[in-house]
C-alpha positions, 0 to 999 in steps of 0.5 A: 535477467537482474531485469526481472526484478523492477517489475515486481513490488517491492518488500515491504517496509512497514508493520502494515505492509507486512499484516496485509500481506500476511494477510493476503496469504491467510484468505489464498490458503482458506481459497485453495482450501474450497478450490481444491475440496470443490474440484475433489467433489466435481471430479468424484461426481464426473467419475462414478455411475453411483446415483438413488432411485428414491434420493428426494431430501436431505436436511443433514447436507443441506445444514452443513453447506449453509454453515460451511460457508458462513464460518470460512467468511466467519474465518477471512471477516475477521482479519479483515476487520483487525487489519481494518481498524490498524490501517486507521488507528494513528498512534502518537506521531514523531513527526508531521509530513503535509502531502500537497497533489499539483497537476503534475507533481508532488508538494511537501511542506513539513510543519515540525521545522520551520520553513521545510517545504519542496516540491517534487517532480520526476526527473526527466530522461535527459537528468537522470544518470546512469544508477537513475530508475527511469520515470518514476526519479524525482529531482528531491526525494521525502525523507524520513527517519526509521524506525518511528511513528509517521504520520503525513497529511494528503491534500490536493491542490487542484484535482484530485489526486492519490497519493500511493507506496506500494512498499509502506501497504498506504494509497489514499486520495488527495482531495481539494479542501480535504485533509486526510491522514495516514500514519505508518512507520518505516522499519528499513532504510532504502528508496522506495517507490511510488505514483499517483493511482487516481488518473489527474490528468494527461500527465498522472502517469509521470508524477512518482513518489518517491521514499528515502528512509534513513537513520534519525540522526541522517535525518537530521543532518539532512534538515538542518543543511536544508534550512540552512540552504 
């Protein structure tokens, strides 16, 4: 039974993803109400024999079924626009990570530290440990501090890739010659998995992303050990 847990998306790990989930639930409530109302009207039409021989028009109904959908769209559009602005908003970052997509692996550069950069390849099955995750684990995980505003600069060296981590609510194209920018904050420790979401060639599905969220002290210790090695 535990295997089924791996088939689902991970729980949200950032405030942005929580807002995306809230908006999804809000939109689903509106859709369920509309579907229920329309279904009730259709059933009532099928199972009654009420007629009106002299009914030619009804201005009140025309006004209602024109105004009501417009009001419903406003209730969906306003939270959606708010969320779009939140996703594009970049607060003052405490750390900047540069991500470069290659065929078929990712490179990471920690711009705030000297000579802290590495390539991240998918772990082959022959090297995978018993506790590893098949096809989504990597040899060098991207370590980031939690409760810290992180800015990620995303580009590519060859073709278009897409840096995507569903648990963080982050998805941005990596385009050669262009820098895209996303911002997020990790609100809990753990491992968060993603993958290239742009068809970039034969091994497109074999360039996973693993974000390791740790405490600030653990992150600083990792930086010191990485710089010294």
